[in-house]
C-alpha positions as CSV (number, residue, x, y, z in Angstrom):
1,X,19.9,-7.8,-5.1
2,X,22.5,-5.1,-5.9
3,X,23.4,-6.7,-9.2
4,X,19.7,-6.9,-10.2
5,X,18.9,-3.2,-9.4
6,X,22.3,-1.8,-10.4
7,X,23.5,-4.2,-13.2
8,X,26.3,-2.0,-14.3
9,X,27.9,1.4,-13.6
10,X,25.6,4.2,-14.7
11,X,22.5,2.0,-15.0
12,X,20.8,2.8,-11.8
13,X,17.7,4.8,-12.7
14,X,14.2,3.4,-12.6
15,X,12.4,3.0,-15.9
16,X,9.2,4.0,-14.0
17,X,9.4,7.8,-13.6
18,X,6.4,9.0,-11.4
19,X,8.6,9.2,-8.3
20,X,11.3,11.2,-10.2
21,X,8.6,13.5,-11.6
22,X,7.3,14.1,-8.1
23,X,10.8,14.9,-6.9
24,X,11.1,17.4,-9.7
25,X,7.8,18.9,-8.7
26,X,8.9,19.2,-5.0
27,X,12.1,20.9,-6.1
28,X,9.9,23.4,-8.0
29,X,7.8,24.1,-4.9
30,X,4.6,22.3,-6.0
31,X,2.9,19.0,-5.3
32,X,1.5,18.5,-8.8
33,X,3.6,16.9,-11.5
34,X,2.3,19.1,-14.2
35,X,-0.5,21.7,-14.9
36,X,-1.0,20.3,-18.4
37,X,-3.6,17.5,-18.8
38,X,-1.6,16.4,-21.9
39,X,1.0,15.0,-19.5
40,X,-1.4,12.4,-18.1
41,X,-0.2,8.8,-18.2
42,X,-1.3,5.4,-17.1
43,X,-2.4,5.4,-13.5
44,X,-1.9,9.1,-13.0
45,X,-4.6,11.5,-11.8
46,X,-6.0,14.8,-13.0
47,X,-7.3,16.6,-9.9
48,X,-7.3,20.2,-8.5
49,X,-6.0,21.5,-11.9
50,X,-2.9,19.3,-12.0
51,X,-1.5,15.9,-12.7
52,X,-0.7,13.8,-9.7
53,X,0.7,10.4,-8.9
54,X,-0.9,7.9,-6.5
55,X,2.1,6.2,-4.9
56,X,2.6,8.7,-2.1
57,X,5.0,11.5,-1.2
58,X,7.1,9.5,1.2
59,X,9.6,8.1,-1.3
60,X,10.0,11.4,-3.2
61,X,10.6,13.2,0.1
62,X,13.3,10.7,1.0
63,X,14.9,11.2,-2.4
64,X,14.6,15.0,-2.3
65,X,17.8,15.9,-0.3
66,X,19.9,13.5,-2.3
67,X,18.5,15.0,-5.5
68,X,19.1,18.6,-4.3
69,X,22.7,17.7,-3.3
70,X,23.4,16.1,-6.7
71,X,22.1,19.2,-8.5
72,X,24.2,21.5,-6.3
73,X,27.3,19.4,-7.1
74,X,26.6,19.7,-10.8
75,X,25.4,16.1,-11.4
76,X,22.5,15.0,-13.6
77,X,20.4,13.4,-10.9
78,X,20.8,11.2,-7.9
79,X,20.4,7.5,-8.9
80,X,17.1,6.0,-7.9
81,X,18.5,2.6,-7.0
82,X,21.2,4.1,-4.9
83,X,18.5,6.0,-3.0
84,X,16.7,2.8,-2.4
85,X,19.9,1.0,-1.3
86,X,20.6,3.9,1.2
87,X,17.1,3.5,2.6
88,X,17.7,-0.2,3.0
89,X,21.1,0.3,4.6
90,X,19.6,2.8,7.1
91,X,16.9,0.4,8.1
92,X,19.4,-2.4,8.4
93,X,21.6,-0.2,10.5
94,X,18.7,0.6,12.8
95,X,17.8,-3.0,13.1
96,X,21.4,-4.1,13.9
97,X,21.8,-1.3,16.3
98,X,18.6,-2.3,18.2
99,X,19.8,-5.9,18.3
100,X,23.1,-4.7,19.5
101,X,21.5,-2.9,22.4
102,X,19.9,-6.2,23.5
103,X,23.3,-7.9,23.3
104,X,25.0,-5.1,25.2
105,X,22.3,-5.0,27.8
106,X,23.6,-5.9,31.3
107,X,21.8,-8.6,33.2
108,X,20.6,-7.0,36.4
109,X,19.3,-9.0,39.3
110,X,16.0,-7.2,39.2
111,X,15.7,-7.7,35.4
112,X,14.8,-11.4,35.8
113,X,13.6,-11.3,39.3
114,X,10.5,-13.3,38.3
115,X,12.5,-16.1,36.7
116,X,14.9,-18.7,38.0
117,X,18.6,-17.8,37.8
118,X,19.1,-20.4,35.1
119,X,16.6,-18.7,32.8
120,X,18.7,-15.6,32.3
121,X,20.0,-15.3,28.8
122,X,23.6,-16.2,28.3
123,X,25.8,-14.4,25.7
124,X,25.8,-17.3,23.3
125,X,22.0,-17.6,23.3
126,X,21.6,-13.9,22.8
127,X,24.0,-13.8,19.9
128,X,22.2,-16.8,18.2
129,X,18.9,-15.1,18.7
130,X,20.1,-11.8,17.3
131,X,21.7,-13.4,14.2
132,X,18.4,-15.3,13.6
133,X,16.3,-12.1,13.7
134,X,18.8,-10.2,11.5
135,X,18.9,-13.0,8.9
136,X,15.1,-13.4,8.9
137,X,14.3,-9.7,8.4
138,X,17.2,-8.6,6.1
139,X,16.9,-11.6,3.8
140,X,13.1,-12.0,4.0
141,X,12.4,-14.2,0.9
142,X,9.2,-12.4,-0.3
143,X,11.0,-9.1,-0.2
144,X,13.8,-10.4,-2.3
145,X,11.3,-11.9,-4.8
146,X,9.6,-8.5,-5.1
147,X,12.9,-6.8,-5.7
148,X,13.8,-9.2,-8.5
149,X,10.4,-8.7,-10.2
150,X,9.7,-5.9,-12.7
151,X,10.2,-3.4,-9.9
152,X,8.3,-0.5,-11.4
153,X,6.7,2.1,-9.2
154,X,4.0,-0.3,-8.1
155,X,6.5,-2.7,-6.6
156,X,8.9,0.0,-5.5
157,X,6.3,1.4,-3.2
158,X,5.8,-2.0,-1.5
159,X,9.6,-2.4,-1.2
160,X,9.9,0.9,0.6
161,X,7.0,-0.1,2.7
162,X,8.9,-3.2,3.9
163,X,12.1,-1.1,4.5
164,X,10.2,1.4,6.6
165,X,8.4,-1.4,8.4
166,X,11.7,-3.0,9.2
167,X,12.9,0.4,10.7
168,X,9.7,0.5,12.8
169,X,10.4,-3.0,14.0
170,X,13.8,-1.9,15.1
171,X,12.2,0.9,17.1
172,X,9.8,-1.7,18.7
173,X,12.8,-3.8,19.7
174,X,14.4,-0.8,21.4
175,X,11.2,-0.1,23.2
176,X,11.2,-3.7,24.4
177,X,14.8,-3.3,25.6
178,X,13.9,-0.1,27.6
179,X,10.1,0.6,27.8
180,X,10.2,4.3,28.5
181,X,7.7,7.0,27.6
182,X,10.3,8.7,25.4
183,X,10.9,5.7,23.3
184,X,7.2,5.0,23.0
185,X,6.6,8.6,21.9
186,X,9.4,8.4,19.3
187,X,8.0,5.2,17.9
188,X,4.5,6.7,17.6
189,X,5.8,9.8,15.9
190,X,7.8,7.7,13.3
191,X,4.9,5.3,12.7
192,X,2.6,8.2,11.9
193,X,4.5,9.1,8.8
194,X,4.3,5.7,7.2
195,X,1.1,6.5,5.3
196,X,3.1,9.0,3.2
197,X,4.9,5.9,1.7
198,X,1.9,3.6,1.3
199,X,-1.6,3.8,2.8
200,X,-1.4,0.4,4.3
201,X,1.4,1.6,6.6
202,X,-1.3,3.5,8.4
203,X,-2.7,0.2,9.5
204,X,0.8,-1.0,10.5
205,X,1.1,2.2,12.5
206,X,-2.0,1.4,14.5
207,X,-0.6,-2.1,15.2
208,X,2.6,-0.5,16.4
209,X,0.7,2.0,18.5
210,X,-1.2,-0.8,20.2
211,X,1.8,-3.0,20.8
212,X,4.0,-0.2,22.0
213,X,1.2,1.0,24.4
214,X,1.0,-2.5,25.9
215,X,4.7,-2.7,26.3
216,X,5.0,0.6,28.0
217,X,1.9,0.1,30.2
218,X,2.9,-3.3,31.4
219,X,6.7,-2.8,31.6
220,X,7.2,1.0,31.9
221,X,10.3,1.9,34.0
222,X,8.7,4.8,35.9
223,X,5.5,3.8,37.7
224,X,3.2,6.9,37.7
225,X,-0.4,7.6,38.8
226,X,-3.0,6.4,36.4
227,X,-3.7,9.8,34.9
228,X,-0.1,10.4,34.2
229,X,0.3,7.1,32.5
230,X,-2.8,7.8,30.4
231,X,-1.3,11.1,29.6
232,X,1.8,9.4,28.1
233,X,-0.5,7.2,26.0
234,X,-2.5,10.2,24.8
235,X,0.8,12.0,23.9
236,X,1.8,8.9,21.9
237,X,-1.5,9.0,20.1
238,X,-1.2,12.7,19.4
239,X,2.3,12.2,18.0
240,X,1.0,9.4,15.8
241,X,-1.5,11.9,14.4
242,X,1.1,14.4,13.4
243,X,2.3,12.3,10.4
244,X,-1.2,11.3,9.6
245,X,-2.3,14.9,9.7
246,X,0.4,15.7,7.1
247,X,-1.0,12.8,5.0
248,X,-4.5,14.2,5.3
249,X,-3.5,17.7,4.3
250,X,-1.5,16.6,1.3
251,X,-4.2,14.3,0.1
252,X,-6.7,17.1,0.4
253,X,-4.4,19.4,-1.6
254,X,-3.8,16.8,-4.3
255,X,-7.0,14.9,-4.6
256,X,-9.7,17.0,-3.0
257,X,-10.3,14.8,0.0
258,X,-8.0,14.0,2.9
259,X,-9.1,10.4,2.8
260,X,-8.5,9.9,-0.9
261,X,-5.2,8.5,-2.1
262,X,-6.0,8.9,-5.8
263,X,-7.2,5.4,-6.5
264,X,-10.7,6.5,-7.3
265,X,-9.4,9.0,-9.8
266,X,-6.5,7.5,-11.7
267,X,-6.9,6.8,-15.4
268,X,-6.1,3.5,-17.1
269,X,-7.5,0.9,-19.5
270,X,-8.6,-1.6,-16.9
271,X,-12.3,-0.9,-17.2
272,X,-13.5,-3.4,-14.6
273,X,-11.0,-2.1,-12.1
274,X,-12.0,1.5,-12.7
275,X,-15.7,0.6,-12.4
276,X,-15.1,-1.1,-9.0
277,X,-13.0,1.6,-7.5
278,X,-15.3,4.4,-8.6
279,X,-18.8,2.9,-8.2
280,X,-19.4,-0.4,-6.5
281,X,-18.7,-4.1,-7.0
282,X,-20.3,-7.5,-6.2
283,X,-17.5,-8.6,-4.0
284,X,-18.5,-6.1,-1.4
285,X,-21.4,-8.4,-0.5
286,X,-19.3,-11.6,-0.4
287,X,-20.3,-13.8,2.6
288,X,-17.8,-13.7,5.5
289,X,-16.9,-17.3,5.3
290,X,-16.2,-17.2,1.6
291,X,-14.3,-14.0,1.9
292,X,-12.1,-15.5,4.6
293,X,-11.4,-18.6,2.5
294,X,-10.3,-16.4,-0.4
295,X,-8.1,-14.2,1.8
296,X,-6.4,-17.4,3.1
297,X,-5.9,-18.6,-0.4
298,X,-4.4,-15.3,-1.4
299,X,-2.0,-15.3,1.6
300,X,-0.8,-18.9,1.5
301,X,-2.0,-20.8,-1.5
302,X,-1.8,-18.6,-4.7
303,X,0.5,-20.6,-7.0
304,X,-1.1,-20.3,-10.5
305,X,0.5,-17.1,-11.9
306,X,-1.7,-15.4,-14.4
307,X,-1.0,-11.7,-14.8
308,X,-3.3,-10.8,-17.7
309,X,-6.5,-12.7,-17.3
310,X,-7.8,-10.6,-14.3
311,X,-11.2,-12.4,-14.0
312,X,-10.0,-16.0,-14.4
313,X,-11.4,-18.5,-11.9
314,X,-9.5,-21.4,-10.3
315,X,-6.3,-19.4,-9.6
316,X,-5.9,-20.8,-6.1
317,X,-7.7,-22.9,-3.4
318,X,-10.5,-21.0,-1.8
319,X,-11.0,-18.5,-4.6
320,X,-14.6,-17.3,-4.8
321,X,-16.7,-17.4,-7.9
322,X,-17.8,-13.8,-7.4
323,X,-16.5,-11.3,-9.9
324,X,-13.3,-9.6,-8.6
325,X,-10.3,-8.1,-10.3
326,X,-7.4,-10.4,-9.4
327,X,-3.7,-10.2,-10.4
328,X,-1.5,-13.2,-9.4
329,X,1.9,-12.6,-10.7
330,X,4.6,-13.4,-8.1
331,X,5.2,-15.8,-5.3
332,X,4.3,-14.5,-1.8
333,X,3.8,-16.8,1.2
334,X,3.1,-20.5,1.7
335,X,1.5,-22.3,4.6
336,X,4.8,-22.6,6.4
337,X,4.8,-18.8,6.9
338,X,1.3,-19.0,8.3
339,X,2.3,-21.6,10.9
340,X,5.4,-19.7,11.9
341,X,3.5,-16.4,12.2
342,X,0.7,-18.0,14.2
343,X,3.3,-19.5,16.6
344,X,4.6,-16.0,17.2
345,X,1.0,-14.8,18.0
346,X,0.4,-17.7,20.4
347,X,3.7,-17.0,22.2
348,X,2.9,-13.3,22.5
349,X,-0.6,-14.0,23.9
350,X,0.9,-16.4,26.3
351,X,3.3,-13.8,27.6
352,X,0.5,-11.3,27.9
353,X,-1.7,-13.7,29.8
354,X,1.1,-14.5,32.3
355,X,2.0,-10.9,32.7
356,X,-1.5,-9.7,33.4
357,X,-2.6,-12.6,35.6
358,X,0.5,-13.6,37.6
359,X,2.4,-10.4,38.3
360,X,2.2,-9.6,42.0
361,X,0.9,-6.1,42.7
362,X,4.1,-5.2,44.5
363,X,6.3,-6.1,41.6
364,X,7.8,-3.1,39.8
365,X,6.5,-2.7,36.2
366,X,10.0,-2.9,34.7
367,X,10.6,-6.2,36.2
368,X,10.4,-9.1,33.7
369,X,12.5,-10.8,31.1
370,X,13.6,-8.9,28.1
371,X,12.8,-12.1,26.1
372,X,9.2,-11.8,27.2
373,X,9.0,-8.2,26.3
374,X,10.4,-8.9,22.8
375,X,7.9,-11.7,22.2
376,X,5.1,-9.6,23.4
377,X,6.0,-6.5,21.4
378,X,6.7,-8.2,18.1
379,X,3.9,-10.7,18.4
380,X,1.2,-8.2,19.4
381,X,2.2,-5.8,16.6
382,X,2.1,-8.7,14.1
383,X,-1.3,-9.8,15.3
384,X,-2.9,-6.4,15.4
385,X,-1.5,-5.3,12.0
386,X,-2.4,-8.6,10.3
387,X,-6.0,-8.3,11.6
388,X,-6.3,-4.7,10.3
389,X,-4.8,-5.6,6.9
390,X,-7.0,-8.7,6.7
391,X,-10.1,-6.6,7.4
392,X,-9.0,-4.0,4.8
393,X,-8.4,-6.6,2.0
394,X,-11.2,-9.0,3.0
395,X,-13.7,-7.5,0.6
396,X,-11.5,-5.1,-1.3
397,X,-12.7,-4.7,-4.9
398,X,-9.3,-5.4,-6.5
399,X,-6.5,-7.8,-5.3
400,X,-3.0,-8.3,-6.4
401,X,0.1,-10.3,-5.3
402,X,1.8,-7.0,-4.3
403,X,-1.1,-6.3,-2.0
404,X,-0.4,-9.6,-0.3
405,X,3.1,-8.4,0.3
406,X,1.7,-5.5,2.4
407,X,1.7,-8.1,5.1
408,X,5.5,-8.5,4.9
409,X,6.5,-6.3,7.9
410,X,4.0,-7.8,10.3
411,X,4.5,-11.3,9.1
412,X,8.3,-10.9,9.6
413,X,7.7,-9.5,13.0
414,X,5.5,-12.4,14.0
415,X,8.1,-14.9,12.8
416,X,10.7,-13.0,14.8
417,X,8.5,-13.3,17.9
418,X,8.3,-17.1,17.3
419,X,12.1,-17.2,16.9
420,X,12.6,-15.3,20.1
421,X,10.2,-17.6,22.0
422,X,12.1,-20.6,20.6
423,X,15.5,-19.1,21.7
424,X,14.0,-18.3,25.2
425,X,12.7,-21.9,25.5
426,X,16.1,-23.4,24.9
427,X,18.4,-20.9,26.6
428,X,18.4,-22.7,30.0
429,X,18.0,-26.3,28.8
430,X,20.8,-28.8,28.4
431,X,22.0,-28.7,24.8
432,X,20.1,-25.5,24.2
433,X,23.1,-23.8,22.6
434,X,23.6,-26.6,20.1
435,X,19.9,-26.7,19.3
436,X,19.9,-22.9,18.7
437,X,23.0,-23.2,16.5
438,X,21.3,-26.0,14.4
439,X,18.1,-23.9,14.3
440,X,20.1,-20.9,12.9
441,X,21.6,-23.1,10.3
442,X,18.2,-24.5,9.4
443,X,16.8,-20.9,9.2
444,X,19.6,-20.0,6.7
445,X,18.9,-23.1,4.6
446,X,15.1,-22.5,4.7
447,X,15.6,-18.9,3.5
448,X,18.0,-19.9,0.8
449,X,15.4,-22.5,-0.4
450,X,12.5,-20.0,-0.3
451,X,14.5,-17.4,-2.2
452,X,15.2,-19.9,-4.9
453,X,11.4,-20.6,-5.2
454,X,10.7,-16.9,-6.0
455,X,8.6,-16.5,-9.1
456,X,7.5,-13.4,-11.1
457,X,5.8,-13.7,-14.4
458,X,6.8,-10.2,-15.4
459,X,10.3,-9.4,-16.7
460,X,13.1,-8.5,-14.3
461,X,13.7,-4.8,-13.5
462,X,14.3,-2.5,-16.4
463,X,17.1,-0.2,-15.1
464,X,17.9,2.8,-17.3
465,X,20.8,5.1,-17.8
466,X,20.2,8.9,-17.4
467,X,19.9,9.5,-21.1
468,X,16.9,7.2,-21.3
469,X,15.3,8.9,-18.3
470,X,15.9,12.3,-19.7
471,X,14.3,11.3,-23.0
472,X,11.3,9.9,-21.3
473,X,10.7,12.9,-19.2
474,X,11.4,15.5,-21.9
475,X,8.5,14.3,-24.1
476,X,6.6,17.3,-25.5
477,X,2.9,16.6,-25.8
478,X,0.7,18.4,-28.3
479,X,-1.5,21.2,-27.1
480,X,-4.9,20.3,-25.7
481,X,-7.9,21.2,-27.8
482,X,-11.2,21.3,-25.9
483,X,-14.4,21.9,-27.8
484,X,-16.0,25.3,-27.2
485,X,-19.4,23.7,-27.9
486,X,-19.4,21.9,-24.5
487,X,-20.2,18.5,-26.2
488,X,-18.7,15.4,-27.7
489,X,-20.6,14.2,-30.8
490,X,-18.6,11.0,-31.1
491,X,-15.7,9.1,-29.6
492,X,-13.4,10.7,-32.1
493,X,-14.3,14.1,-30.7
494,X,-13.0,13.1,-27.3
495,X,-9.9,11.5,-28.7
496,X,-9.2,14.6,-30.7
497,X,-8.7,16.8,-27.6
498,X,-5.2,15.3,-27.2
499,X,-5.8,14.6,-23.5
500,X,-4.5,11.1,-22.8
501,X,-7.3,8.7,-21.7
502,X,-10.1,11.1,-22.8
503,X,-12.7,8.8,-24.3
504,X,-11.2,5.7,-22.7
505,X,-13.9,3.0,-22.9
506,X,-15.7,4.8,-25.8
507,X,-14.4,2.5,-28.6
508,X,-15.7,3.6,-32.0
509,X,-18.0,5.7,-34.1
510,X,-20.9,3.4,-33.4
511,X,-20.8,4.3,-29.8
512,X,-19.6,1.0,-28.4
513,X,-18.6,1.4,-24.8
514,X,-16.9,-0.5,-22.0
515,X,-18.4,-1.0,-18.5
516,X,-16.6,2.2,-17.5
517,X,-15.9,5.3,-19.6
518,X,-13.6,8.2,-18.8
519,X,-14.2,11.7,-20.2
520,X,-12.8,15.1,-19.5
521,X,-15.1,18.1,-19.5
522,X,-14.6,21.8,-18.7
523,X,-16.8,23.7,-16.2
524,X,-19.7,21.2,-16.3
525,X,-23.2,22.6,-15.7
526,X,-25.0,19.3,-16.2
527,X,-24.3,16.0,-18.0
528,X,-26.5,14.9,-20.9
529,X,-26.0,11.5,-22.5
530,X,-27.6,10.4,-25.8
531,X,-27.8,6.6,-25.8
532,X,-28.9,4.0,-28.3
533,X,-29.6,0.3,-27.7
534,X,-27.1,-2.3,-28.8
535,X,-27.1,-6.1,-28.7
536,X,-28.7,-7.3,-25.5
537,X,-30.1,-4.0,-24.4
538,X,-33.5,-3.9,-22.6
539,X,-35.0,-1.1,-24.7
540,X,-38.2,-0.7,-22.7
541,X,-36.5,-0.7,-19.3
542,X,-34.0,1.8,-20.5
543,X,-30.4,2.4,-19.4
544,X,-31.2,2.3,-15.7
545,X,-27.8,1.0,-14.7
546,X,-26.0,4.1,-16.1
547,X,-24.4,6.3,-13.4
548,X,-22.0,9.3,-13.5
549,X,-19.4,10.9,-11.3
550,X,-17.4,14.1,-11.7
551,X,-14.2,13.5,-9.8
552,X,-15.2,12.0,-6.4
553,X,-18.8,13.3,-6.6
554,X,-21.8,11.2,-7.7
555,X,-24.1,13.1,-10.0
556,X,-27.9,13.0,-9.4
557,X,-29.9,11.7,-12.3
558,X,-32.6,14.2,-13.0
559,X,-34.5,12.5,-15.8
560,X,-34.4,9.7,-18.3
561,X,-36.5,10.2,-21.5
562,X,-37.1,8.4,-24.8
563,X,-35.7,9.8,-28.0
564,X,-35.8,8.9,-31.7
565,X,-32.7,6.7,-31.4
566,X,-33.0,5.5,-27.8
567,X,-32.8,7.3,-24.5
568,X,-31.5,10.6,-23.1
569,X,-30.1,10.7,-19.6
570,X,-29.7,14.0,-17.8
571,X,-27.6,14.4,-14.7
572,X,-27.5,17.5,-12.5
573,X,-24.2,19.4,-12.4
574,X,-21.8,18.9,-9.5
575,X,-22.6,20.6,-6.2
576,X,-19.0,20.9,-5.1
577,X,-17.5,24.2,-6.3
578,X,-14.2,22.7,-7.1
579,X,-15.9,20.6,-9.8
580,X,-17.8,23.5,-11.3
581,X,-14.8,25.2,-12.8
582,X,-11.9,24.1,-14.8
583,X,-11.2,20.7,-16.4
584,X,-12.6,17.7,-14.6
585,X,-12.7,14.0,-15.2
586,X,-16.1,12.3,-15.7
587,X,-16.6,8.6,-15.0
588,X,-19.5,6.7,-16.4
589,X,-20.8,3.3,-15.3
590,X,-22.6,1.7,-18.2
591,X,-23.6,-1.7,-16.8
592,X,-24.9,-3.2,-13.4
593,X,-22.1,-4.0,-11.0
594,X,-22.5,-7.8,-11.7
595,X,-21.4,-7.2,-15.3
596,X,-18.3,-5.1,-14.6
597,X,-16.0,-7.8,-16.1
598,X,-17.9,-7.9,-19.4
599,X,-15.9,-6.4,-22.4
600,X,-18.9,-4.3,-23.7
601,X,-22.0,-2.6,-22.5
602,X,-25.3,-3.4,-24.3
603,X,-25.9,0.3,-24.8
604,X,-24.1,2.7,-27.2
605,X,-23.1,6.2,-26.3
606,X,-23.8,8.6,-29.2
607,X,-23.0,12.0,-27.7
608,X,-22.2,13.8,-24.5
609,X,-23.1,17.4,-23.5
610,X,-22.1,19.2,-20.3
611,X,-22.9,22.8,-20.8
612,X,-24.5,25.3,-23.1
613,X,-22.4,26.3,-26.0
614,X,-20.0,29.2,-25.3
615,X,-20.6,32.1,-27.6
616,X,-17.6,32.9,-29.8
């Protein structure tokens, strides 16, 4: 992995610069990358009078102290790949330290009072278990496949997600070793900041909150009255909300809504994807059974790698015929992972059932095997987070292989729970040590085999030298030219503003448009569209499918009237004050949602007007 991300001395900067631009902005005391719309690029956002990136603030905040130190020492910039390696090393250190605590943990008579003497873990069994967990998490095959893919900011965010998730799993192992209120609180606090790295880490955080609460409630070392115990749980929830509160505030400052991560505002040339994320999509109405089959296919059976045909059918077993943006470009999981993870869930539910039903009322809460606590904690987190992620992606409008890899932390934890249960089963049986040794060897062989199967249809990582990064970031765009007339009389007028992606989806002088069109307007008072029918247009019915948004706000259609050339649509101006002033993005839906994958709309866009002409 090191040779892939740092192929030679000095080549250790990512060719994808949004994170670096965000670090530069933070060093300058601002959240926006730029105040110039000419600096927009693919997948970036123009919101709240600035350019923003959509991949979170967590990674730039991690890089920030290293970058500041490098500048103070007179260097160009701190290497991106070294920062990632340090994050991975820190997570690995936390994991190994947590496993070491289990290995150093003395076996007290009360610790396994509920188990026969022979069931206490011996040192050989414990070492075999710890090595298995370390090998499994540190060399998780899908993670290594991801790192060896193109590793642009899209993949880098998911890689950091797994690294942070591994650190949280280490905290969960420590909580299982000593289920104290302090450790539970620290785990909740750390989990709350995950959403700054990637939104799906919020769901992982809820899974950890649930699992940690169950561990502390069932095995807490200091029995307290019911209200006090509930108070500890409430404190954990409050600490979890601290990081999520920071996430909410920064989202509000950057995108205008605390619940918006920028994916309804980013600009690109993927018209169907933009349509689905801004308006609606047919997959939202997919029957539950069909949606579950497709999700299962995504997780364990996607083997036809097609990165460019986003609406191709027959990519994997269980794929629905319903229109949905799909990008299958790297190997993720296979059915073996599913069986292994499910075994961890079953083991955890078994431990939970025995603990709840069979513990005598007089037995102290901390009594019980550390093996059982590990299985319970890891398995319940895996189950809860997997269910939440599955619900999130079940009918999501777009789906990609990297989204499947959002399951990596919880799947790895579920597999670790199964491995722990396996070790616990054999620890007191004749020949158990040999079986565990052979199992460890089998695990290593299986991982080596899985790593070799890793596939990505995109090129391997492009890693730059500093000179290449500096050249890319020092690009000087031409000044923006917005029309004073408050109108675009053609697609060329939008393109001529020199705002990147202005007029995206408005193809030519004839007015041909894609299912989704992006325009930039200044201080909109209303939105007036002049349309003409094209091939396949229902002239008498009119362009009833056309809709409009300014930023995150849907515009109300006031009237639709016939004209000499076709129809005129008039939408009311935005109600939110933040959209009434300054430059704002406008998104147009030009077809019904069932046709979002079509290359063209049957209607032509002739001109756009958003306010009365400003006197010169």
